[in-house]
C-alpha positions in Angstrom: 63.6 -57.1 27.2 64.9 -57.2 30.8 65.5 -54.5 33.4 68.2 -54.6 36.1 66.9 -52.6 39.1 69.8 -51.5 41.3 69.7 -50.8 45.0 70.7 -47.2 44.3 67.6 -47.0 42.0 69.9 -47.2 38.9 67.9 -48.7 36.1 69.6 -50.7 33.3 68.1 -52.7 30.5 68.9 -55.1 27.7 66.6 -55.3 24.6 68.5 -57.7 22.4 67.7 -61.0 24.0 69.0 -64.1 22.1 69.2 -67.8 22.8 72.4 -67.4 24.8 70.7 -64.9 27.1 67.8 -67.3 27.6 70.3 -70.1 28.4 72.0 -67.7 30.9 68.6 -67.1 32.5 68.2 -70.8 33.1 71.8 -71.6 34.1 72.2 -72.5 37.7 74.0 -69.9 39.8 74.5 -67.6 36.8 74.7 -64.0 38.0 72.9 -61.9 35.4 74.0 -58.7 37.0 77.6 -59.5 36.0 76.9 -60.0 32.3 78.2 -57.1 30.3 75.2 -56.5 28.0 73.4 -54.0 30.3 72.7 -50.5 29.0 71.6 -47.4 31.0 67.8 -47.0 30.9 66.1 -43.7 30.9 65.2 -42.5 34.3 65.5 -44.2 37.6 63.7 -47.1 39.2 60.6 -45.8 40.8 59.0 -47.3 43.9 56.6 -49.2 41.6 59.5 -50.6 39.5 61.1 -51.9 42.7 57.8 -53.3 43.9 57.4 -55.4 40.7 61.0 -56.4 40.8 60.4 -57.8 44.3 57.4 -59.7 43.0 58.6 -61.0 39.6 62.4 -60.7 39.6 65.5 -62.8 40.1 68.3 -61.8 42.4 71.7 -60.7 41.1 74.8 -59.2 42.7 73.9 -55.9 41.1 70.2 -55.8 42.0 67.2 -57.6 40.7 66.6 -58.6 37.1 63.0 -58.5 36.0 61.1 -58.9 32.8 60.4 -55.5 31.4 56.7 -56.1 30.9 56.2 -55.8 34.6 58.0 -52.5 34.8 56.2 -51.2 31.7 52.8 -52.2 33.2 53.3 -50.1 36.4 54.8 -47.2 34.5 51.9 -47.0 32.1 49.4 -45.1 34.2 51.8 -42.2 34.6 52.6 -42.2 30.9 48.9 -42.2 30.0 48.3 -39.3 32.5 51.1 -37.4 30.8 49.6 -38.2 27.3 46.2 -37.0 28.5 47.6 -33.7 29.8 49.6 -33.1 26.7 46.7 -34.0 24.4 44.3 -31.7 26.3 46.8 -28.8 26.1 47.3 -29.3 22.4 43.6 -29.6 21.7 42.8 -26.5 23.7 45.5 -24.5 21.8 44.1 -25.8 18.5 40.6 -24.9 19.5 41.6 -21.4 20.5 43.6 -20.9 17.3 40.8 -22.1 15.0 37.8 -20.6 16.8 37.1 -17.8 14.2 37.5 -20.2 11.3 35.3 -22.8 12.9 32.6 -20.2 13.5 32.7 -19.2 9.8 32.6 -22.8 8.7 29.7 -23.6 11.0 27.7 -20.5 9.9 28.3 -20.6 6.2 29.6 -24.0 5.0 28.8 -26.8 7.4 26.2 -26.1 10.0 26.9 -28.3 13.0 30.7 -28.1 12.5 31.4 -26.8 16.0 29.0 -29.3 17.6 30.6 -32.2 15.7 34.0 -31.1 16.9 32.7 -31.0 20.5 31.3 -34.5 20.1 34.6 -35.7 18.8 36.4 -34.1 21.8 34.0 -35.8 24.2 34.7 -39.2 22.5 38.4 -38.6 22.7 38.1 -37.6 26.4 36.1 -40.8 27.1 38.6 -43.0 25.3 41.4 -41.4 27.3 39.6 -42.1 30.5 39.0 -45.7 29.5 42.7 -46.0 28.5 43.8 -44.7 31.9 41.4 -46.9 33.8 42.7 -49.9 31.9 46.3 -48.9 32.6 45.5 -48.4 36.3 43.7 -51.8 36.5 46.7 -53.6 34.9 49.2 -51.9 37.1 47.1 -52.8 40.2 47.0 -56.5 39.0 50.8 -56.5 38.8 51.1 -55.0 42.3 48.5 -57.4 43.8 51.0 -60.3 43.7 52.8 -60.8 47.0 56.5 -59.9 47.0 58.9 -62.8 47.2 60.4 -63.1 50.7 63.8 -64.1 49.4 63.9 -61.0 47.1 63.0 -58.7 50.0 65.9 -60.2 52.0 68.3 -60.0 49.0 67.2 -56.4 48.3 67.9 -55.3 51.8 71.2 -57.2 51.9 72.6 -55.2 49.0 71.5 -51.9 50.4 68.2 -51.4 48.7 65.5 -49.5 50.5 62.1 -51.0 50.5 59.2 -48.9 49.2 56.1 -48.7 51.3 53.9 -51.7 50.6 51.1 -51.2 48.0 
């Protein structure tokens, strides 16, 4: 999968990469921005998407073409944070909704029921923290690579604003 990051922060992508696309990628002077297989992607190109495009991409008349894995890696921490927030909210609502039933189960059917649920919640929280730390580490690795000077010049020449360095 490839992304095309535009200077207006428009984000387009192509997922169906076949041998012809790979040949196009390797063709001298082939302008991948002009090929008609781009589709609109969800959202806009964030500063981090621009940062990785400037590090790993290829210039085109429409912006910078970059392998999607780089964009996915820098987007992942925000997605994990959203998942954590959503999960925490759902678990809190569930816990509130089942509190009376849990108390009955703990008192009459399965002593330790509530404690075991709390232990499970603690393990889930720890796993989520670990997942976020891994995502942040991988994103930082992507952004630790120096941007390509020729891509910075290209980006500015087509009207793209440079995000603050990071």
